[in-house]
N, C-alpha and C positions, 0 to 999 in steps of 0.2 A: 504494500499500499504506499502510495507516495505521501510525502509530508502534507501536501495541499489537501488531499482527500482525507487523511487522518485528522487534520485540523478541522475540516468541515464536519466530520463524524463526531469529533469531541464536542464541537459547538452544538450540533444537533442533539447530542445526548444531554448536555447540560440544559438546553432550552426545553427539551421534551420532559426532562425530569421535573422541572418546576411546574410545567403545565399538568403533568401527570398527577402530582401531589394535590394540586388545586382541584382538578376534576374529581379525584377520589373523595375529597371532602364534600362534593356537591352532587355526585352521581352514583348510581348503582355500580359497584366495583366490576361486575361482569361486563359492563359496557365500556370500561376504560382499559384499553389494550395498549400497553406501552410500546410493543413492537410496531403496531400500526401507526401510532403517533410518531415514533422515531422515524419510520420510513418516510412518512409525509414530510416531516421537517427536514430530513436529510436531502430528499429530492428537491424541496423548495430552495434550500441553500445552494445546491449545485446549479439549479436553473438561474438563480439570481447572479451567481458568480459568472456563469456563461454569458448572461446578458450584459454584465459589466464589461467583460472582455470584448464582446462584439461592439459595444458602444465605443470603446477605446480604439478598436480596429476597423471602424466602419468605412474607412477610406481604402482599405485593402481588398483585393478580390476575395470572393467568398471561399475559394479553395485554400488560399493562404491563411485566411482567418480561422478556418476549421483546423488546419495544422497547428496554428498557434494555441487554440483551445486544447487540443490533444496534448501538446507539449506542456501546457500549464498544469494539466492534471496528471501527466506522466503516462498517458494512454497511447499505446502504439497500435498500429494496424497489424 
C-alpha cells in the first residue's frame, strides 16, 4: 500500500470512527455497520483527492492527467 493510500485509509478510519460512535448512541446498533461506513468514507476521500489532482492538471491532456493520478496513488497498469 502506498503512503498516499495509507494516509487516506487512516483518515477515513478516524473520521468513520467518530461518526460510528455518534450513530451508535442514536440508532439501533444492527443498523450501524462500521465496515460500510468506512468504505463509503474511504471512497469519498479518494474521489475528492482525484478531483483535486484533475483541477490542478486541467491544462494537461487527459491521458497524461490519468498517468499523474496513477503515479500519485502508486497504481501501475
